[in-house]
C-alpha positions as CSV (number, residue, x, y, z in Angstrom):
1,M,47.1,43.5,37.8
2,K,47.9,39.8,37.6
3,K,45.1,39.0,40.1
4,L,42.7,41.0,38.0
5,L,43.7,39.2,34.8
6,F,43.4,35.8,36.6
7,S,39.9,36.7,37.9
8,L,38.7,37.7,34.4
9,L,40.0,34.4,33.0
10,V,38.2,32.4,35.6
11,F,34.8,34.3,35.7
12,A,34.5,35.4,32.1
13,P,33.2,32.0,30.8
14,I,30.7,31.8,33.7
15,L,29.4,35.3,33.0
16,G,29.2,34.5,29.3
17,F,27.2,31.4,29.9
18,S,24.7,33.3,32.1
19,Q,24.1,35.8,29.2
20,I,22.9,33.3,26.7
21,S,21.0,34.7,23.8
22,P,17.2,34.5,24.1
23,F,17.1,32.7,20.8
24,T,18.7,29.3,20.0
25,L,18.3,26.5,17.6
26,G,19.9,23.2,16.7
27,P,19.6,19.5,15.8
28,V,18.0,16.9,18.1
29,V,17.8,13.1,18.1
30,G,15.8,10.9,20.4
31,F,14.1,7.7,21.4
32,N,10.4,7.0,21.6
33,Q,8.4,4.2,23.1
34,A,4.9,3.8,21.6
35,T,1.9,2.3,23.4
36,L,-1.2,1.8,21.3
37,S,-4.5,2.4,23.2
38,T,-7.9,1.0,22.1
39,D,-11.3,0.1,23.6
40,I,-11.5,-3.1,21.6
41,N,-11.7,-6.0,24.0
42,T,-10.0,-8.5,21.7
43,Y,-6.9,-6.3,21.3
44,V,-4.0,-6.5,23.8
45,E,-1.5,-3.7,23.3
46,S,2.3,-3.8,23.9
47,A,5.0,-1.1,23.7
48,R,7.6,-1.0,21.0
49,A,10.7,1.3,20.7
50,G,11.3,3.7,17.8
51,M,13.5,6.7,17.0
52,Q,13.3,10.3,15.9
53,G,15.4,13.2,14.8
54,G,15.0,16.7,13.6
55,L,15.4,20.4,14.5
56,F,14.3,22.7,17.3
57,A,14.2,26.4,17.8
58,R,13.7,28.2,21.1
59,L,12.8,31.8,22.1
60,T,13.1,32.6,25.8
61,L,11.3,35.7,27.1
62,K,12.3,36.0,30.8
63,K,10.7,32.8,32.1
64,L,8.4,32.1,29.1
65,I,9.7,29.6,26.5
66,I,8.3,29.2,23.0
67,Q,9.8,26.2,21.2
68,P,8.7,25.0,17.8
69,E,10.1,21.7,16.6
70,A,10.1,19.4,13.6
71,F,10.9,15.6,13.7
72,I,11.0,12.7,11.4
73,G,10.0,9.8,13.6
74,L,9.6,6.0,13.3
75,K,6.8,4.7,15.6
76,R,6.1,1.1,16.2
77,G,3.4,-0.8,18.2
78,D,2.1,-4.3,18.6
79,I,-1.5,-5.5,19.0
80,D,-2.1,-9.1,20.0
81,F,-5.6,-10.3,19.1
82,T,-7.8,-13.4,18.9
83,Y,-10.0,-14.1,15.8
84,S,-12.3,-16.7,14.3
85,P,-11.2,-17.6,10.7
86,T,-13.6,-16.6,7.9
87,G,-16.2,-19.4,7.4
88,S,-15.1,-21.3,10.6
89,S,-17.5,-22.6,13.3
90,G,-16.1,-20.2,15.9
91,Q,-12.6,-21.7,16.6
92,K,-10.2,-19.1,17.9
93,F,-6.6,-18.4,16.8
94,D,-4.0,-15.9,18.1
95,A,-2.1,-13.4,16.0
96,T,-0.1,-10.2,16.3
97,Q,-0.3,-7.0,14.2
98,E,2.8,-4.9,14.1
99,L,2.1,-1.3,13.2
100,K,4.8,1.0,11.8
101,L,4.4,4.7,11.1
102,T,6.9,7.1,9.7
103,T,5.7,10.6,10.4
104,L,6.7,14.2,10.3
105,D,5.9,15.5,13.8
106,V,5.5,19.3,14.4
107,P,5.2,20.1,18.1
108,L,4.7,23.7,19.4
109,M,5.9,23.7,23.0
110,I,5.2,26.4,25.5
111,G,7.3,26.3,28.6
112,Y,8.2,27.9,31.9
113,Q,11.7,28.3,33.2
114,L,11.8,26.6,36.7
115,L,15.5,27.1,37.4
116,D,18.0,29.4,35.6
117,I,21.6,29.4,36.9
118,P,24.9,29.4,35.0
119,L,25.4,26.1,33.1
120,L,22.1,24.6,34.3
121,K,18.5,25.3,33.4
122,I,15.3,23.3,34.2
123,R,12.0,23.9,32.4
124,A,8.5,22.5,32.1
125,N,6.8,22.5,28.8
126,A,3.6,21.4,27.1
127,G,1.9,21.8,23.7
128,P,0.1,20.3,20.7
129,V,1.7,18.1,18.1
130,A,0.6,17.5,14.5
131,S,1.9,14.2,13.0
132,I,1.8,14.0,9.2
133,V,2.0,10.4,7.8
134,L,4.9,9.8,5.4
135,N,4.8,6.0,5.4
136,R,2.6,3.3,7.1
137,D,2.7,-0.5,7.3
138,V,0.8,-3.3,9.1
139,T,2.4,-6.7,9.4
140,I,0.7,-9.9,10.7
141,S,2.8,-12.3,12.6
142,K,2.6,-15.1,15.2
143,N,-0.4,-16.5,13.2
144,E,-0.9,-20.3,12.9
145,L,-3.0,-19.9,9.7
146,P,-2.5,-18.0,6.4
147,N,-3.2,-14.3,7.0
148,T,-6.0,-14.4,4.4
149,S,-8.1,-16.3,7.0
150,I,-8.3,-13.2,9.2
151,P,-11.6,-11.3,8.8
152,N,-11.0,-7.8,7.3
153,G,-12.6,-6.2,10.3
154,E,-9.9,-7.5,12.6
155,I,-7.0,-5.9,10.7
156,V,-6.1,-2.3,11.6
157,E,-6.1,0.0,8.6
158,L,-3.8,3.0,9.2
159,K,-5.1,6.2,7.8
160,D,-3.1,8.8,5.7
161,E,-4.5,11.9,7.4
162,A,-2.5,13.7,10.1
163,A,-3.0,12.7,13.7
164,Y,-3.0,15.1,16.6
165,S,-1.7,14.7,20.2
166,F,-0.7,16.7,23.2
167,Q,2.8,16.5,24.8
168,A,3.9,17.5,28.3
169,G,7.2,17.0,30.2
170,L,10.4,18.4,31.7
171,G,13.7,19.6,30.1
172,I,17.2,20.2,31.4
173,D,19.9,22.3,29.8
174,V,23.5,21.8,30.6
175,W,25.7,24.2,28.7
176,K,24.8,23.6,25.0
177,L,23.0,20.3,25.6
178,A,19.2,20.2,26.0
179,L,17.6,17.0,27.3
180,D,13.8,16.5,27.2
181,A,11.6,13.8,28.6
182,R,7.9,14.0,27.6
183,Y,4.7,12.0,27.4
184,N,2.6,12.3,24.3
185,F,-1.1,11.7,24.7
186,G,-2.9,10.7,21.5
187,I,-6.0,12.8,20.8
188,S,-7.1,11.6,17.4
189,Y,-7.2,8.0,16.0
190,I,-4.5,6.7,13.7
191,D,-6.8,4.1,12.0
192,L,-9.7,4.3,9.6
193,N,-12.1,2.6,12.0
194,Q,-11.3,5.1,14.7
195,E,-10.4,2.5,17.3
196,V,-6.6,3.0,17.9
197,R,-4.7,5.9,19.4
198,N,-0.9,6.2,19.7
199,N,0.7,7.3,23.0
200,L,4.4,8.0,23.2
201,F,7.1,8.4,25.8
202,T,10.0,10.3,24.3
203,I,13.5,11.3,25.3
204,N,15.3,13.8,23.1
205,L,18.8,15.2,23.2
206,G,19.4,18.5,21.4
207,L,22.6,20.6,20.7
208,K,22.2,24.3,20.9
209,L,24.2,25.8,18.0
210,L,23.3,29.4,18.7
């Protein structure tokens, strides 16, 4: 009898973990690194770090995973460029534009369970993302002249409309923790002149409350 009770105490938690509910949700926080992409020859892009946080929900049907999410994210990116001041004879100057976007991101991820054992799960997922702009800002720095000398056509004007992208990556679940690494491919432009897209590498850590 004592051996039976001991076995139950040892294996009951493992059996419980293997029978996780097909539905779960919880908070998530993460890091993003934005890389702006453009076809403009005078622009040189560089990556900047940002952060994000929100909620996720997950429905698992055998090996199929459906995971809607909602994040508030801060995304930052730099563009170094060379310009000729308004009214000048062609003399060139260097400057940097720092772009900041605060967005509400709504991904809908569809995944496949690659590995499912007690305490450890590995999954692949991909899906579309809609990013609704909450706040936007462009700052000019590293400029030898007053910013008013930059022709208007050289300054990126961020748009208010939602931008769309596609995410793909891998996720690992260890007990109640869910770690995701993804790359976000910008599909639509983030500026009024339709010259700049925003690509992101993200790492998110979620806590499964259910």
